[in-house]
N, C-alpha and C positions, 0 to 999 in steps of 0.2 A: 510247349508253346504257351499254354494258359498260365503256367507258373511264371514264365518270363513277363507276360503282360501284368500279372499281379504284382510282381516286383516293381515294374515301371510305375504302376498306379500308386503303390505305397510310397515310392520315391517322390512322386509329384505331390501327393497329399502332405508328406513331411515338409516339402518346400513351401507349400501354401501355409501350413501351420506356422512354420518358422517365420514367414513373412508377416503373418497376422500378429504374431507375438512380438517380433522385434522391429516391425516397421516404425521408423521414426525419422523426423526431419529430412535428412539428406537423401533418404531413399525415395523421396517424392521427386518426380520429374515433371510435374505439372507446371506449365508456363503461365504466369500471371501478367496481365497487361495493367501495370500499376497506373500509368498515365490515364488510361481509359476509365479505370475505376474511380480515380480521383475526380476526373472531369464529370462523370455521370452522377457522382454522389456529393457534389459541391453544395447543393441547396436542399438539405434534408430538414423537414419540419415534422410535427407530431404525426399527422396522418400518413406520412410517407415512410415512417420508421418500421420496417418489417425485416426481421433477422432470420437467416437460415440457421444460425448457431443455436444450440440448446441453451447456452448460457451467455448472457451479455451484461457486463457491469461497467459503469463509469464512476470513478472515484476521484474526488477533488482533493489534491494533495495539501492545499492550504487549510481548508476547514476540516479535513479528515472525514468528509461526509460522502455517502453514496448518492450520486445524482440520478443514475438510471440503474434499474435492477430487474433483469429478466432471469428468474431461477437462480439468483446469485447466492442463495442460502442453502442450496441443495448440494449434497456431497457428490463429487464427480471425480473421475480419473483425470490426471493432470499432465500425463506424458512428460516431455522434457522441460516443461515449466518448473518441474521439480528442481532443476539445476539452479534456480534462483536461490533456494535455500542451501544447496550444495556449495555454491560460490560464497555465500555470506558466511557460512560456518568455516569453510576453508580459509578465508581471509582472516577470520578471528582466531584460528588455531594453528597457523603456520607462518613460516618465514618465506617470503616470495622468492628468495634466492636459494632456498634449499634445492638440492638435486634429488630427483625421484628416480628410482630404478623400477621399471615397469615389470610387473609379475606376469606369469603365464596366464593367470586367471583374468587379469585386467586386459591383456592383449586379446584374449578370446571372447570378450564381451560382444554380443551381437547388436544389431541395430545401427544407428548412425555412429560413425567412428572417426576419430582423429587419425586412425591407421598407425598406431604405435605397436611395436613388437616386444615380445618378452626380452628383457635385458637392456632395452633402450634406456638411455639416461636423458632426462629432460628437467629443466628448472620448474619449480612449482608455478611460477608466474606464467610460463609458456603453456603449462597444462591447463591453467585457468582460462587462458584465451582459447585454447582448443576445446575446453568444456563448453564455453558459451558461444563462440563464433561458429565452430563446426558441429556443436552439440554432441561432442564425443562421449559416448557411453563408456568406451574404454578409458578415456581420460577420467571420467567420474569414478570408476572403480580404482584406478591408480591413485587418485587423490585420497579416496576413502581409506585405502589400505595404508597409505603413507602416514596419514594423520591419526587414524583410529587404531592401527595395527591390523584391523580387518574391517570388512564392510559393515558388519553388525554393530561394532563399537562406534563407527562414524555415524551410522543411522541413529544411534542413541543420542548423539550430540545434536542431530537435526531435530529430533523430537523434543529434546530438552529446550532447544531454542524456540520451537513452536509454542511450547508451554509458557516460556518466559514472555513471549510476545502476545500471549492471550489468544492464540489460535486454537479454539476449542474443537473445531470440526476439520482439523488437518492432521494427517498421520502419514508418516513415511516408512517405507519398507526397504527402499533402494535409494541410492544417490543419483540415479539416472532417470527413473520414472517409467521403465517398462512395466507393462500391465500387471497388476496384482490387486486382488479384491480388497486388501487391507491398506492400500496406498491411495489416499484421496485428499481432497481439499474442497473448498467452495470458491466460487468466483469472487465473493466479497473478501474472504480471508486471503486469497491469492493477491488481490489488489493491495490489501493492507501490508502483506509481506513485501511486495515489490516497493511500496512506498518507503518502508523502513529501510530496506536494503539500499535504496538509492541515496540515502543519507550518508552512506559510506563512500568516501572519495574513490577508493580503489575499485569498488564494485561499479560505481557510476562510469568510471573510465573504461572498464572492460566491456560492459554491455553497450556502451556508446561507440565502440570501435567497429568500423565497417570492414576494413581489411588490415592485416598486419603480417609481419614476419616472425616466426618462432624458430627455435633451434632444437633439433633432436639429434643427439650424439654429435653435436657441433655442426651439423648440417642445417642450412637455412631452408625453411619451407614457408611459402606464402599461403595464408588462409583467409577466407571471406566469411562474413556473417550470414546466417540463414534468415535473418529478419528482413523480409522483403520491403518493409516500410522505412527502415533506417537508411537515410541518404536519399530516399525517393519522395518522402512526404515531409514538407516543411515543419520543423519543430519537434520531430520525433528524435528521442535520444536514448532509446532502449525499448524492450528489455529482453524477451525470449519467446521463441517459437516452440511448438511441440506437435507430435503426431504419433498416436498408436491406434490399434484397432478399436480398443474400448474408449479411448479419450476423443477420437476424431481429431480434426485439425484444431489446434489451439494457438493463441497468440496473446501475449501480454505486452502492451505498448505504453510507453511513457511519452507524452507529447505536451509541449508548452507553446503558448502564443502570448500576445500582449494582454490577453484577458484571463486565461485560465491555465493551470498546470494540472494535468490529468493522468490517471492510470486507467487504461481501457483493457478489459479482459474479455476474451472471446474463447469459449470452450465448446467442443462438440460440433464444429462445422463439418459439413459433408465433404467439402473440397477445399484445397488451398485457396482457390479463387473466392470461395464463400467467406472464408475466415478473413481474407484481406478486405473484401467488400464490406463485411459487417463491421470490421474495425474502423474503416474509413467512415462508414455511415454514422457510427456512434460518435466519433470525433467531431464530425461536421454537425451532427444533430445538436450536441452540447454547445459547440462554439457558435452556432447560429441562434440558439434559443436561450442561452444563459449569459449572465454577466456577473462580475464581482461587485458586491455591495460592501461599502465601507461601514461595516456594522459597528465597530468601536465608536466612531464619531456619533452615530445615532444614539447609542446607549448613553454616552456621556452627556449629550444634549438633553435627553429625556431625564436623566438623573439630576442634572443641574436645575431644570425646570421644577422638578418635584421638590428638591432641596430648598429652593427659594421660597416655596409655599409652605412646606411642612416642617422645616427645621425648628422654628419657634414653637411648634405644637408638641414637641417632644419634651416631656417634663421628667426631671430627675430629682426625686425627693432628697432633701438634705444635702444637696450639692453645693460646693463652695462657690461655683459660678453657674450662671444660667445658660450662657452661650456654649454651644457645642459645635465641634467641627466633624463633619462626616466625609468619608471617601469610599470609593469602590475598591474591592479586592481585584486581583488580576483578571482581566477579560481574556479568556482562552480563544474564543472565536472572534477574532478582530475583523475577518473578512469571510463572507459566505457567498456561494453561487446562488443567484436568484434567477428564476425564469422570467423572461421578458413579460412585462405587464402584470406581474403577480406581486408587486410591492405591498399591496393591501393585505397579503397573507402573512406579513410580518407583524407580530404582536409583541409589545413590551409592557409588562405589568410590574408595578412596584408595590411591595408590601412591607410594613414595618410595625413594630411595637412602640407605643407612644409614652409609656410610663415605666420608670425605673427607680431603683433605690441606690443612692451612692454608698460606697465608692464603686466606680466602674473602671476597669483597666483599658488602656489603649488597645485597639484591635478587637474589642468586643463587638460581636455581630448584633445589629439592631434591626436588620431587615434584609431583603434581597430584591434583586431585579430578575424577573423571569423573562427569557427571550424565547419566543416560539415562532416557527415558520411552518405554514401549511399544516397546522395542528400538531406539529412535532416539537417537543421542547428541546431546544438547542443547548441552553445553558442557564444555570442559576449563578448570579454574581452577588456576593455578599456586600451589604452596606455596613461599614464598620466605623467605630469611633477613631478619630485621628489622634486624639490626645486623651490621657487618663483624666477622669473626673474624681476629684478628692471629696471626701465626706467632711461636712462641717464639724469643727471641734468647738471647745469652749471659747476660744479666742474669736472665732467667726461669729458665734452666737452673741457674745458680749459686744462686739463691734456693731452687729446688726441692731442690737437693743439700743445702743447709743445713737445710731443713725435715726431710728424710729422716734426716740425721745426728742432729738434735735428738730425733727420735722414737726412735732407737736408744738414746739415753741417758736 
């Protein structure tokens, strides 16, 4: 009898271990009242912004700047938000009309599933929808095997892409994100990855789809997105949910209104309700407290004012002509998010060298405009010569001599 109880106990432990290892997205049955969360979090300001989540990041897509950062530089488990990279790599390395035959290994992958079986035939495009909407771990492995030949080769492509994008604190071991100590990212880098991925039209369409029909072996199946904010919060157009024992509840959200275009990352929430609430809080916090400043217009105005005063102070020795034309190089940050009432934290300083020797080529840098906000340098913009300045030759010196003699008489 004791032996029987021991067997039962071991069986229950194995079930618990399996759940803690493979728990992901669709295995959650927690009901979230989206309407109530949105209503109670509509007016969030500085003193009210308290997050349950271990990580919270808000990234502005236009300026490529982090607006809010709670532990966003710490390496963390990312669960199924991994599939943002899986999808991007798959789009870049496959034909969407290719037919994929599901392997036994892919079909047996645990956690959230598209529920495909060994031998099933499905188009790559339908697998990608299953990957992101249903968060199918089985779909992730099927995609990886088809493109890379095996999971390991596909993961190499994921890490190569991370390196290409400059993600120094991101490393992948799997295409689905089930827990592994060597599989990690940061909130800031995950936001950057999502931003870049959303520039891809196919990626943007898939992650912005609430429901769709796919075909498996020619049979139609309806699937729905696990992203609880998509279709329920105005302006949300992606991107991915996640949940494992180590990662907690995770959510990467893309949201746009008439003022801002944001990526919001929440990692390590205790419950699905917390991750939803924290995501909504962060969206509302930024939308209530920030606005877009037309930075380019301010920079150009400051430069023109400086140029009107200082242009004639720039002396070029032995130059054919005294007058010079200056212009600015490309302004990268044309718009930046500014916190309400903090315009005075924007600083623009102009520096230049005032003496040169001819000849000087067009495009030569003679100074720069430094743009700083809240003591952070946002950008340096070069001040350059618009046209080349030629050096005086014998002809010019002789002409000048005649002019001076004429003035004497």
